[in-house]
N, C-alpha and C positions, 0 to 999 in steps of 0.2 A: 541796638543789638550788636553784640560783639561778633567778630569774624569767627571765633571758635564756636559760638552758639549756632551761627548760620551753617557752619560746616557740619555740625552734629545733626541738625535738622535735615540738611540736604541728604546726608548718608541714610538717615532713617527713612526718608521718603523714597530713596532709591531701592532700599531693601523691600519696602512695601510694594513697589511697582514690580520688582522681580518676582515676588511671591505671588502676586495676582496673575502674572503671565504664566508662571509654572502651574498654577492651579487650573487656570482656564484653558490652557493649551491641551489638545488631544494627546493622549498617551502614545498613540501610534497612528500613522496614516500611510496607506498604500501609495506607491509611486504614481499609479494611474487610477482613474475612476473607471467604473464599469463602462460608461459611454466611450471613454478614450480607448479602452480595450476593444470594444465593438467597432470603433472607427478603424483601428489598425487591422482587425480581422477583415473588415469590409474592403479595405484597400489591397488585401493580399491576393495573389494569383496562384495557380497551381505550380508555376515555375518559381515563384517567389512567395512562399508561405509566410504567414505572420511570424515575426520574430520578437518574442517577449522574454528572451533569455536574460537571466539575472535580475529581472524586475521583482519588486515587492508587490505582490497582488494578494497579500494576506487578508482574510476576512471579507473579500469581495463576493458579491452574489453573482455568480456566473452560471447559475442553474440553467440547463437547457441550451447553453451557448454552443455554437458549432466551432470547435477549435481543431478541426481535422487537419492533421499534418503540421500543426503549429510547432514552432521551436520554443521550448520552455526550459532550456538547460539551466540548472541552478536557480530557477525561479522559486520565490517564496510564496507558496499557496497555503500556508498554515491557516486552518480555520475557514478556508474558502468554501463556498457552496457551489459544488460542481455536479449536483444531483441531476441526472438525466442528460448531462453534457455529452457532446460527441468529441471524444478524444482519440478517434481512429488515427493511428499512425503518428500520434503526437510524440515529440522528443522531450522527455522529462528526466533525462539523465541528471542525477545529482540534485534533483529538485526537492524542496521541502513541502510535504503535504500533511504535516502533523495535524490531527483533529479535523482534517478536511472531509466534506461530505461528497462522496463519489457514488452514492447509491443509485443504481439503475443506469450508470454511465456506460458509454461504449468505449472500452479501452483497447479494442482489438488492434493488434500490431503495434502497440505503443512501446516506447523504450523507457523503462523506469529503473534502469541499472543504477545502483548506488543511491536511489532516492530514499527519503525518510517518510514513511507512511504510518508512523506510530499512531495508534488509536484512530486511524482513518476509517471511515465507513464506506466499504465497497460492496455492501450487501446487494445482491441481485444485479451486480454489474456484469457486463460481458467482457471476458478476459481471455481472448483467443490469440495465441501467438505473441504474448506479452513477455518482455524481458525484465525480470525482477532480480537478476543476479546481484548479490551483495547489498540488496535493499534491506531496509529496516521496517518491519511490519509488526512491531511489538504491540500486542493487544489490538491489532487491527481487526475489523469485522468484515469477513468475506462470506458470511452465512448466505446460503442460497445463490452464491455467485454462479453465473452461467458460462458454459463452454470454457472452463479453466484449463486451457492447453497452454501452459506457461512455463518459463524456466526460472525456478526459485533457487538455483544453485548458490550455496553460501549465504542465503538470506536468513534474517533473524525474524522468526515468526513466534517468538515466545508468547504464550498465552493468547495467541490469535484465535479467532472464532471462524472456523471453516465448516461449521455444521451444515449438512445437506448441500454442500457445494458440489457441482457437477464437474469432476476432474477426470472422468474416464477418457481413455485414449480414443482418438477420432479414427474409427475403423474405415471411414469413407475415403480417406486420403492415403491409402496404402501405396500408390505409385510414388508418392513423395517421401516414403519411409514412414515408420510408425510415429505418428504425432501424439505425444502424451505429455503429462505434466512431470517436471523434474524438480525433485526436492533434494537433489544430491548435496550431501554435507550441510543441509539446512538445519537450523535450530528450531525445532517444533516442541520444545519443552513446555508441558502444560497446555498444549493447544487443544482446542475442542474440534474434533473431527467426527463427531457423532452423526451417523447417517450419511456421511459423505461418500460420493462415488469415486473410489480410487483405483478402479480397475486398470491394471497394467501401468500404474504409476511407478515412477522411479524414486524410491525412498532410500536408495543406497547411501550408507554412511550418515544418514540423517540422525539427529538427536531427537528421539521420540519419548524421552523420559517423562513419565506422568501424563502423557498425552492420552486423550480419550477417543478411541475409535469404535465405541459401542455401536453396533448395527451398521458399520461402514461396509461398503462393497470393496473388498481387497483382492478380488480375483487377479491372480498373477502379478500382484504388486511386489516389486523387488525390494526386499529389506536387507540385502546383503550388507554387512558391516554396520547396520543401523543399531542404535542403542535403544533397547526395549525395556529399560529399567523402570518398572512401575507402569508400563503402558497398559491401558485397559483395552482389551480386545474381545469383549463379550459380544455374542450375537453376530460374529463375522462369518459363521458357517463352517468353522473348522480351521485348524492350523494349515491344513493342506492347501488352502486357497492362496496362501502367501508363497511367494517365490523366494527361494534361497533363505528360508527361515533358519536353516542349519548354520548359516554363515553370519547370522546376526549376533549381537552382543547382549548379554543379560536376558536371554530368552527365558531362563528359569525364574526371573523376577517379573515377567510379564503376566498379566491377569487374563486368562482365558476362561471359557465356560467350564 
């Protein structure tokens, strides 16, 4: 056998091996396994909480896991199962939670500023005192979310589902100042807010174009500067329930009873 023939066969065999490796290798793998995450959490203390910042934890099953006060800055949790998880006080600044399941999770006092929660499921989650400023919640599901006293300033909630979410101001904490939900300058284009409790909510300068607020409780909800182009407001109990409606934009294009 000539050297040329051996070289050709060697190259063909190498290409075949590379092809086998590429086909058999997993398309993606998280940086840590669920057990490794649990070990890190188990070793954490109140003074030194678990730090998983910047890790790739995508698609992991972390349902029901106690991540209280953990640091997850910039962590990739895309497609992760966090249903029923305890995320109280968790730092998720700049984290990626696209398509993640956070249904029934406790997100109270969590920091999610700048996070990407596009298409995430937050249905029936507890969302008290949460920071969502500049977050991306496009097509996110917050239906039936509980205690939504959060700051959504400049957040993108295009086509988000907030149906029946409880976002009324907390009248029990008046000594701390009026605690209410803020959608200041948020993008709620096409959002579903049917049956939501928005009593005393701050919707100033929000984009509510084509949003559906049918049957929502809008008592004293501030819409000053808000864009109401095509906004559906049937069954809200009358325009007078809205605060500063005269200072909103495109009121003539909103749909009332």
